[in-house]
C-alpha positions as CSV (number, residue, x, y, z in Angstrom):
1,M,0.0,0.0,0.0
2,E,1.4,3.4,-1.0
3,I,1.7,6.2,1.4
4,E,-1.0,8.3,-0.3
5,Q,-3.4,5.4,-0.1
6,L,-2.7,4.9,3.5
7,F,-3.3,8.6,4.2
8,A,-6.6,8.5,2.3
9,T,-7.7,5.4,4.2
10,I,-6.9,6.9,7.6
11,Q,-8.6,10.2,6.6
12,V,-11.7,8.3,5.5
13,L,-11.9,6.5,8.8
14,A,-11.2,9.6,10.9
15,N,-14.0,11.7,9.3
16,P,-17.0,9.8,10.6
17,V,-15.3,9.3,14.0
18,A,-14.8,13.1,14.4
19,V,-18.4,13.7,13.3
20,L,-19.7,11.2,15.8
21,M,-17.6,12.6,18.6
22,I,-18.9,16.1,17.9
23,A,-22.5,14.9,17.7
24,A,-22.1,13.0,21.0
25,G,-20.6,16.2,22.6
26,A,-23.6,18.2,21.3
27,F,-25.9,15.6,22.7
28,F,-24.4,15.8,26.1
29,L,-24.7,19.6,26.0
30,L,-28.3,19.4,24.9
31,I,-29.5,16.9,27.4
32,G,-27.4,18.1,30.3
33,G,-30.2,20.3,31.7
34,G,-27.7,22.6,33.4
35,S,-25.7,19.8,34.9
36,E,-22.1,20.9,35.1
37,K,-20.9,17.2,34.7
38,H,-22.7,16.8,31.3
39,R,-21.6,20.3,30.1
40,K,-18.0,19.5,30.8
41,K,-18.2,16.1,29.2
42,G,-19.9,17.5,26.1
43,K,-17.5,20.3,25.8
44,G,-14.5,18.0,26.2
45,L,-15.8,15.6,23.5
46,I,-16.1,18.5,21.1
47,V,-12.8,20.0,21.9
48,Y,-10.9,16.7,21.7
49,A,-12.6,15.8,18.4
50,V,-11.7,19.1,16.8
51,V,-8.1,19.1,18.1
52,G,-7.6,15.5,17.1
53,Y,-8.9,16.0,13.6
54,I,-6.7,19.1,13.1
55,L,-3.7,17.2,14.4
56,L,-4.5,14.3,12.1
57,T,-5.0,16.6,9.1
58,V,-1.7,18.5,9.7
59,A,0.6,15.8,11.2
60,L,-0.1,12.9,8.8
61,P,1.1,14.6,5.6
62,V,4.2,15.8,7.4
63,A,4.9,12.4,8.8
64,F,4.3,10.7,5.5
65,N,6.6,13.2,3.7
66,M,9.3,12.5,6.2
67,I,8.9,8.7,5.8
68,G,8.9,9.1,2.1
69,G,12.1,11.2,2.2
70,I,13.8,8.7,4.5
71,A,12.7,5.7,2.5
72,G,13.4,7.4,-0.8
73,V,9.9,6.9,-2.1
């Protein structure tokens, strides 16, 4: 499997995971009913999903370029 195909596969798998995490966070915020525990959990899920997706989007191409440069691909 080539590096580009691997990146595309990881990206395809990460997209629905990020969307589901954001949806779950929004669900906790909506059903929390003013509960501090649910609000923190919902906010945390959304923040972690967004930060993780940004890191994946930025770090994977950099890592694959470094691997490609080292391996001579």
